[in-house]
N, C-alpha and C positions, 0 to 999 in steps of 0.2 A: 464468605468474603464479599462485601458489596462491590458492585462494579464501580470503577473510577474512570474519570474522563481525563485523558492526558492534556496538559496545558499546551498552548501554542508554542512553536519553536522559539526558544530564547526567553520564555516566560516561566518562572517557577510556579509550583503549586501554591506557594505562599502569596505570590503576586496575584495569581488568578483568584484566590480566595478574597483578596482585598478589593478586587474589581476596579472601578473607576476612581476610587478615593485616593487622595494623596497619602503617601506613606508617613506614618508617625514614627519618628526616630526613637531608637533606644536612648535612655538616659541612665545615669548612674543609679538614680532612685529606682527605676524599673528593674535594673539588673540586681540590685540588692534585694528587692522584693522577690525576684525569681529564686535567688539563692536561699531565701528563708524557707521556701516550699518547692524544692527542685523536682518533686515528684508530680507536680501539677502540669499535665500536658496541655490543658486548656489555656492556662496563662502563657505557657511557653510558645504556643502557636500564635495566640493573639498578638503578643509582643513582637515575635519574629516577623509576622505578616504586616506589622505596622498599623494595626487596627486601633481606632480611637475608642478605647474601652468606656469612656464616660458617655459618649453618644450611643454606643451599643447598649449600655445598661439602661439608658433612657428609652431606647426603642423597645427594649424587652419589658418595660414597665416596672423596673426595679432600680431606681436611680442609685448612683454611687453614694456610699455612706459618708463620704468625706470630700473635701476640696480645699484648695489653698485660697485664703482670703485675699481680696484685692489690696487691702492695707498692707499685708505682709509682703506682697510682690512689690508694691511701691516703695516700702521701706528698704527692701533688699537692694533695689536698683539705686536708690538715693545713696545708700551707704557705699555701694561699690563705686559709684561715680565720684564720691568724695575721696575714696582711697586713690583713685587714678587721676585726680585733678592735678593741675600744675606739674605736668610731666611725671606723674605717678609719684610725687614727692612723699606722701604719707605711706604708700605701699613700700617704697624703697627704704624709708626710715624704719618701718616695721621689720622688714627683712634684715636690715643691718642690726637692729637691737636683738632680735630673737636668734639670729644665726651667728652673731658675734663676728661679723666681718666689717672691716673699715672701708666700705664702699659707699662713696657719697652719691654716685649716680650710676645708671646703667642704661644701655640702649633697650628700647622696647619694640618688639615686633607685634603690632596689633593685628591679629588675625580675625578680629571681629568686625570692626567698622571698615577697615581697609579692604576686606575681602567680602563684604556683606552681599555683594551682588553675585558672587561666585557660589557654585554648588559645594556641598560638603566634600565631595571627592577632590575637587581642586584645592580646597583649604587643607585637606588631609595631606595632599602631595607637598604643598608648601611647608606644612609643619614638619613632614619627614625630612625635607631638604634642610630646614633650619636645625633640626635635631642632629642630623649627620654632621653639619658644620660645628655645632657646639660640642659634640662628642670628640671631634678631632682637634679641638683647641682648648687646652687646659685653662687658658686665660679668658675664655669667652665670658662676656658680661652682657648677655642678652636675655631679657625677660620676655616670655611668650604670653601674650594676653589672648585668652580664649583660643588656644590651639585646638585642632581637631585630630583626635587620635582614633585609631581603629583597633578593634578587639573582636575575636571570633566568639560568638555566643550561640551555642547549640547549632553550629553550622552556618550561621548567618553573620555577616559583617555588621558590627555596631559602630556607629560614628559617635564618639564621645567628646564632650567639650568642657574640660576643667576650667575653672575661673582663671587661674594663672599657673604657670610653671616658672619657678625662680631662675635667676641667672646661676651659673655654676659656682658653687660655694664649697671650698675644701673638697673638690672633686666629686661633688654631689649636686643633683638637681632636686628641688623640693616642690611637691604639689602644694598649692595654696588654695584653701577653701574659704570663701567669703560668705558669711551668714549674718542675718540681721537680728538673731536673738542675742540678748545682752549678757555680758559678763559683769555681774554685780559684785563688787569687792573682790574681783579676781576669780569668781566662781560662776560657772554657767550651768544651765540645766543638763543633768547627766544624760538623759535620754536623747536630747537634741545633739549633744556632743557625740554620743555613740552612733547615731544615725549619720552624722557628718563623717565620722571615721570610716564607716562602711562604704560610703560613697567615695571617699578619698582612696580607699583600698582598690576600688574598681579602676579609678584613674591611674593609680600607680601601676597596676597590672597592665593597663593599656599602654602606658608610657614605656614600660619595660618591653612590651611586645613590639612596639615600633622601633625601639633602639636595637632589639635583637634582629629585626628585619633589615636594618641598614648595616649590620655587621658590627655594632657597638656593644659594649659591655652593659647588660641590663642592670647590673648592680650600681651603675652610675646614679640610679634613682634611689633616693634615701627611703628608709623604711619608717620615717616620721613625716608628718605633714604639718604645715603651718595653718592653724585655724585663726582667721581674722574676724573679730566680733566688735560691735559697739561697746565702748566702756561705760559701765553703769547704764544710765538712760539717756546718754548723749550720743552723738555720732562720732565721738572721738574714738580712734581705733585701739583695740586691745589685741595682742597676739599671744599665741600659746602653741608650743610644739607638742604634738600628740604622737605617741608611739603607735605604730600600725602593725606590728609583727603578728599579733594574734588575729586581727581582722584579715590580714593578707592570707594567712594560712587557711582561715575559715572560708573566705570568699573563693579562693582558688580551688579548694576541695569541692565546694558546692557547685561551682561552674563545671567541674569535670563530671558531675552527676546529671547535668541537664540532658534530656533526651534530644534527639535530632528532630527539630521542629519540622523540617521539610518532609521527612519520612512520615510523620504523623499526619501532616496535611495531605500527603499523597494517598493515605489510607481512607480518607473521608469518602462518603458516598458520592456518586455522580450528582451534579447539580448543587453541591454544597457551596454556599457563598456567604460572605459577611460584608457585601457591598453596601455601604451606608450612603451612597450618593443619591442625589435628588435630581429628577428630570427637570431640565431647565425650562421646558415649555409648560409643563403641568404643575410644577413645583411639588410633585408627589414623589415619595420614595421610589427608587428604581426597583427595590426588592421588598416584598411584603414582610412585615414583622414576624409572621408565623414561619416563614422560610428561614429568617435569621435565627429564630429560636431553635428550629430543627438542627441547624448546623452547630450551634453552641452545644446543644444536648448531645451531639455526636462526638464531641471532644471530651475525653476522660478528664475528670477533675479530681482534686484531692483537697477537700475543704478542711480547714481548722479555724478555731476562733481568732487566731492572729490575722487571718485573711481580711477581717473587717477593717483593720487599720491600714491595709496595704493594697487591696485590689478592688477595682471599681465593680467587679461582678460578684463580690462577696455575698451580697444578699440573695442573689439567685442561687449560688452554689450552696448557701446555708439552707435554703428552702428545699433543694434537692436532697441534701444530707438528712434533713428532718423527715422528709417523705420516705426516704429509704431506711430510716432508723440507723443511719451510719454512725458507728461509735466515734468516728473522727470529729463529729460535730461537738463532742465534749472535750476535745483536746487530744494532743499527741500522747499524753500519758495513758489516758483511757484506751485510745486506739491501740497502742503498743501492748497494753495489758490484756487485750482480747484477740490474740492471733488465731486465725481460723474461724472466727465468729463474724459473720457478715453484717449482723445488725443487732441492736440491743434487745429486740423482742426475742430473738433466738437465745441470747444470753440469759434472759429472764426465764424462759421456758426450761432451759437446761438446768439452771441452778435450783429451780423449784421442782425438778423431777418430772416435768411435763413432756420432756423429750429425752430420748436416749442419745448420749453423746457418741460421735464417731471416735475411732481410736485416736486420731490426731487432736481431738478436742478434750480428751479426758483430763489432761494435766491442768489446762486453764479452767475447766469446770470445777475441779477439785479446789483450786485456789479461790474461785468465786464463792464456792460453798463455805470455805473456811472464813472468808471475809464476811459473808452474810451471817454466819453464826456469831462471829465476834460483834458485829453491829447489833444483833438481837440482844446479846448479853448486856452490852453497854446501855441500850435503851431500857432494858428491864431494870437495870441498876439506877436509872435516872440520870445517866450521863449523856453527853452530846454524842450524836451519831458519828 
């Protein structure tokens, strides 16, 4: 067991790992990515410590394989501003139409602009105060604009900021997700809707957690969310209620599987750091790239092809998986089909009789042999492999 250095009093190992850099907060998108691959301790620690993974990937010489376009960000902001213009008129109209309630107007608690100079902790307390009041008043007609909710993620408190939480409708609160991809003739891109639903599920779980914390009934939060999109290729709003029950079950289950990030950080070798700060006098990095790389390498990872769409460090992890001949680089189906075989070279040697299998490898080797014989017959017959 490598020696570890205890953090200063009141400083967690995750904070010490981040060093002098400002903490990057959790987002629903980060959390849904975690739940897709809950066994990856590397990502769990990086997100819990608040590391800027895009900058870290750049420092390691393997930039992130994706990013959000400035155009998409601008379009998203413009559409959200339009929904909230003139006293939130279009948003209230959308809520009225989709939720079937004859409410012409509602009060709005703007926890974004009104509290922009306050920290997330203060905004979270105000959100909790408002939710307690709403839970106690069946006639409450208050829309929460960018409330701040808290949720425990792998032992770390995440501060989450949904776009909107609706006023109380038929004894339910609804999470509203505003996105800029269009609904053309009432149909939106299925993958984009699915991703929005996963993120909405995270916000619903956080909202229920906060209500539970103030002694209110968490079932007050509906298991559907309102997705607000531009209609066709205009900025006119289109609304659609989306069922969340399947996503809620899946996200909640996967969150329960996440390891305790603080414990993983505690097990790192002495001197481990992911401090990305720059010396103000020399304009040089505080920590050398090689030291950052050693710390990243010390964090166990679990790579799969889907990581390329979700994680900034995917290229580095893919290279490690290729160097190690890790079956996981070919996908979870291949990985799960090769239990007990640490790499594809071993699998190749075993199936061709170049190595003798251990007792716990005999079953999978027999299955591989049968698959190899079937493939050979298909190729001999002129069929596809």
